[in-house]
C-alpha positions in Angstrom: 0.0 0.0 0.0 2.9 2.4 0.6 3.7 2.4 -3.1 0.1 3.2 -4.0 0.2 6.1 -1.5 3.4 7.5 -3.0 1.9 7.2 -6.5 -1.2 9.1 -5.5 0.9 11.9 -4.0 3.0 12.1 -7.2 0.1 12.2 -9.5 -2.0 14.8 -7.7 -0.6 17.7 -9.5 -1.3 16.1 -12.9 -5.0 15.6 -11.9 -5.5 19.1 -10.4 -6.6 20.8 -13.6 -8.4 17.8 -15.2 -10.9 17.4 -12.5 -14.1 19.4 -12.3 -14.9 21.7 -9.4 -17.1 20.3 -6.6 -19.1 23.5 -7.1 -18.7 26.8 -8.9 -21.0 29.8 -8.5 -20.8 33.4 -9.5 -22.4 36.1 -7.3 -23.1 39.6 -8.5 -23.6 41.3 -11.8 -21.8 39.8 -14.8 -20.7 43.2 -16.0 -19.3 44.2 -12.5 -16.3 46.5 -12.6 -14.4 44.5 -10.1 -14.2 40.8 -9.4 -12.8 38.3 -6.8 -12.0 34.7 -7.4 -12.2 32.7 -4.1 -10.8 29.2 -3.9 -12.4 27.3 -1.0 -13.0 23.9 0.7 -16.2 25.1 2.3 -19.6 24.2 0.8 -21.2 27.0 -1.1 -24.3 26.9 1.1 -22.3 28.2 4.0 -20.7 31.0 2.1 -23.5 32.2 -0.1 -24.9 34.6 2.6 -21.4 35.8 3.5 -20.7 36.6 -0.1 -24.1 38.2 -0.7 -23.7 40.5 2.3 -20.3 41.5 1.0 -21.7 42.3 -2.5 -24.7 44.2 -1.0 -22.2 46.8 0.2 -20.3 46.8 -3.1 -22.8 46.5 -6.1 -19.9 46.9 -8.5 -18.3 43.7 -7.4 -18.8 40.1 -8.5 -17.4 37.0 -6.8 -16.6 33.7 -8.4 -16.6 31.0 -5.7 -14.8 27.7 -6.4 -15.1 24.7 -4.2 -12.8 21.7 -4.0 -11.3 19.3 -1.4 -8.6 20.6 1.0 -5.8 18.5 -0.5 -6.6 19.4 -4.0 -7.1 23.1 -3.1 -3.5 23.2 -1.9 -2.2 21.6 -5.1 -4.2 23.9 -7.4 -3.3 27.1 -5.6 0.4 26.2 -5.5 0.4 25.6 -9.2 -1.4 28.8 -10.2 -1.5 31.3 -7.3 -2.2 34.2 -9.7 -5.6 32.7 -10.6 -7.1 33.2 -7.2 -7.5 36.2 -4.8 -8.6 34.6 -1.6 -8.0 31.1 -0.3 -10.2 29.5 2.4 -9.6 26.1 3.9 -10.3 24.0 7.0 -6.9 22.3 6.7 -4.9 24.5 9.1 -1.6 22.8 8.5 -1.7 23.2 4.7 -2.8 26.9 5.1 0.0 27.5 7.5 2.5 26.0 5.1 1.2 28.1 2.2 1.8 31.1 4.3 5.2 30.0 5.5 6.1 29.3 1.8 5.4 32.9 0.8 2.0 32.5 -0.9 0.1 34.8 1.4 0.0 38.6 1.5 0.5 40.4 4.8 -2.5 42.4 5.9 -1.1 44.6 8.6 -4.2 46.7 8.9 -6.4 43.9 10.1 -7.0 43.7 13.9 -7.3 40.1 15.0 -6.4 38.1 18.2 -2.8 36.8 18.1 -4.0 33.2 18.6 -6.3 33.4 15.6 -3.7 34.6 13.1 -0.2 33.9 11.9 2.3 36.6 10.8 -0.6 38.9 9.9 -1.1 36.8 6.8 -3.4 33.9 7.8 -6.6 34.6 9.6 -8.9 32.2 11.4 -12.6 33.0 11.4 -14.3 29.9 12.8 -13.8 27.2 15.4 -15.3 23.8 14.5 -15.0 20.5 16.4 -14.5 17.1 14.9 -17.4 15.0 16.1 -18.7 11.5 16.3 -22.0 11.5 14.4 -24.3 8.6 14.7 -27.6 7.4 13.0 -29.9 7.9 16.0 -32.3 5.0 15.2 -29.5 2.5 14.9 -28.5 3.2 18.5 -31.9 2.4 19.9 -31.2 0.2 23.0 -27.4 0.8 22.7 -25.2 3.0 24.9 -24.5 6.4 23.3 -20.7 6.8 23.3 -19.3 9.8 25.1 -15.6 9.1 24.5 -13.5 7.4 21.9 -13.0 4.4 24.3 -16.8 4.2 24.6 -17.1 4.1 20.8 -14.5 1.3 20.7 -16.5 -0.8 23.2 -19.9 -0.3 21.5 -18.4 -1.2 18.1 -16.7 -4.3 19.5 -19.8 -5.5 21.2 -22.0 -5.0 18.2 -19.7 -5.9 15.3 -22.4 -7.6 13.2 -24.5 -4.5 13.3 -21.7 -2.1 12.4 -19.8 -4.2 9.9 -19.4 -2.0 6.8 -21.3 0.8 8.5 -18.6 3.0 10.0 -17.2 5.9 8.0 -14.2 8.3 8.4 -12.0 10.4 6.3 -9.6 8.9 3.8 -6.5 10.7 5.1 -4.6 10.1 1.8 -7.1 12.3 -0.1 -8.4 14.7 2.6 -6.2 17.4 4.0 -8.7 18.0 6.8 -8.9 14.3 7.5 -5.1 14.1 7.7 -5.0 17.1 10.1 -7.6 15.5 12.4 -5.9 12.1 12.4 -2.4 13.4 13.1 -3.7 15.6 15.9 -5.7 12.7 17.4 -2.6 10.5 17.3 -0.6 13.1 19.1 -3.2 13.4 21.8 -3.8 9.8 22.7 -2.9 6.2 21.7 -6.7 5.6 21.8 -6.8 6.9 18.2 -4.8 3.9 16.9 -6.9 1.4 18.8 -10.0 3.0 17.4 -8.6 2.9 13.8 -7.9 -0.8 14.2 -11.4 -1.5 15.4 -13.0 0.6 12.6 -10.6 -1.1 10.1 -11.8 -4.6 11.3 -15.3 -3.5 10.5 -14.6 -2.8 6.8 -14.3 1.0 7.2 -16.0 3.2 4.6 -13.6 6.0 3.6 -14.7 9.5 2.5 -13.2 12.7 1.0 -15.4 15.1 3.0 -18.0 15.6 5.7 -20.9 16.3 3.4 -20.8 12.8 1.8 -20.5 11.1 5.2 -23.5 13.0 6.5 -25.5 12.1 3.4 -24.8 8.4 4.0 -25.6 8.6 7.7 -29.0 10.1 6.9 -29.7 7.4 4.3 -28.5 4.6 6.7 -25.7 3.5 4.4 -23.4 4.0 7.4 -24.4 4.3 11.1 -21.3 6.0 12.6 -19.0 8.7 11.2 -15.8 9.5 13.1 -14.2 12.9 12.9 -16.9 14.4 10.8 -17.5 18.2 11.1 -20.4 18.7 13.4 -21.2 22.1 11.9 -22.1 20.4 8.6 -24.6 18.1 10.4 -26.1 20.9 12.5 -26.6 23.1 9.5 -28.9 20.6 7.7 -32.6 20.6 8.7 -33.1 17.0 7.6 -30.6 15.7 10.1 -32.3 17.1 13.3 -34.1 13.8 14.2 -32.0 11.4 12.2 -28.6 12.1 13.6 -27.0 12.6 17.0 -23.8 14.7 17.3 -21.3 13.8 19.9 -18.3 15.9 20.9 -16.0 13.3 22.6 -15.3 14.3 26.3 -11.9 12.6 26.5 -10.1 15.3 24.4 -11.3 17.9 21.9 -10.1 18.1 18.3 -11.2 21.5 17.1 -9.9 23.2 14.0 -10.0 26.8 12.9 -11.1 27.5 9.3 -8.8 30.2 7.9 -8.4 32.6 5.0 -5.5 34.2 3.3 -5.0 36.6 0.4 -2.9 35.4 -2.4 0.4 37.2 -2.8 -0.3 37.2 -6.5 -3.9 38.7 -6.3 -4.8 41.2 -9.0 -6.8 43.2 -6.5 -5.2 43.3 -3.1 -7.5 46.0 -1.7 -10.7 44.2 -2.5 -9.3 40.9 -1.3 -8.3 42.4 2.0 -11.7 43.9 2.3 -13.3 40.5 1.9 -11.1 38.9 4.6 -12.0 41.9 6.9 -15.6 41.3 6.1 -15.2 37.6 7.2 -13.6 38.6 10.5 -16.2 41.3 11.3 -19.2 39.1 10.3 -18.1 36.1 12.5 -18.2 38.3 15.6 -21.0 40.7 14.8 -23.2 38.9 12.2 -26.4 36.8 12.9 -26.6 33.1 12.3 -28.4 33.9 9.0 -25.5 36.1 7.8 -22.8 33.8 9.1 -24.0 30.2 9.2 -20.7 28.8 10.6 -19.5 28.6 14.2 -17.7 31.8 15.2 -14.3 31.9 16.8 -15.9 31.9 20.2 -18.2 29.0 19.6 -15.8 26.1 20.7 -12.8 27.1 22.8 -11.1 25.7 25.9 -10.6 27.6 29.1 -7.5 29.3 27.7 -9.5 31.0 25.0 -7.8 29.0 22.3 -8.8 26.4 19.8 -7.6 22.9 20.7 -5.5 22.9 17.5 -3.2 26.0 17.7 -2.2 28.0 14.7 1.5 27.6 15.1 4.5 26.2 13.2 4.3 22.8 15.0 1.3 22.1 12.8 3.6 21.6 9.8 5.5 18.7 11.5 3.4 16.0 9.8 3.7 17.7 6.4 7.3 16.6 6.3 7.3 14.1 3.4 9.0 11.3 5.4 6.8 11.7 8.4 3.7 11.9 6.2 4.6 8.6 4.4 5.3 6.9 7.8 2.0 8.1 9.3 -0.1 7.1 6.2 1.6 3.7 6.1 0.6 3.1 9.8 -2.9 4.4 9.1 -3.3 2.0 6.2 -2.2 -0.9 8.3 -4.8 -0.1 10.9 -7.8 1.0 8.7 -7.4 -1.2 5.6 -7.5 -4.8 6.7 -7.8 -7.9 4.5 -11.0 -9.9 5.2 
């Protein structure tokens, strides 16, 4: 499997431009005098009201919003940074490395807490926890897990019920999934025991939270591990179908962040959009800003559980990445 992983990593740049966008929408007038191109990993449904409120203040502006996965986003932007003005992603480590590698423009005029920015170039605007999300009906009569160890025990005791019915990120393809997995592994050895149990149950692997939630609602899977709880909470059809659990043993909470491309064709307008994001997350209503704000999920120190700091890039070292993925494959992909 290690050779397959290396091949995937090597071929990603070749596929970056041949694949279609997960979504592409244009907001504002077609003949607008100014335009922004935003590359993002966040579903359009979350960003539509944010963009619309921005355009409402600037009727001479249009915004092209392009959605792709976190890993592919990083590849596409690195290949053509001049094609995009603002980059938004939930993969904190990849965003930090883009900034560290000189792809982000400094925005010294923006006022933001030190813990929610890096080098005045990368700005966090949400906090969102990784959650265990379950199909509520499937757990009728079973203990609802409160911790990762609880999840291990309920899966082991009910292996027949959960065989082929547990989903999680494919960390080889998802930048956010890789971030969550490496942070979980740093926090506790329980992560590896859980991966082995999920792997023994024929794990279903996904690129993104939205697909996992779709399959949970339809009953194709009954448990999703490390899914973004905000995606489940935002959907009206999941209220009774799903139960969202924030594990009490240790939190894994990421901050979604934005940067302005150092090659943007309109630095003033791009900075204005990032400033709009920052202001809206603290002052806007849930209708205007349908994502968790920076204050939504924080520990007692007032910081997200995953800090925006250089240590995040540790597992992006190619050798460390290959070793981690090889261990993950051994745990999660098991022969029948």
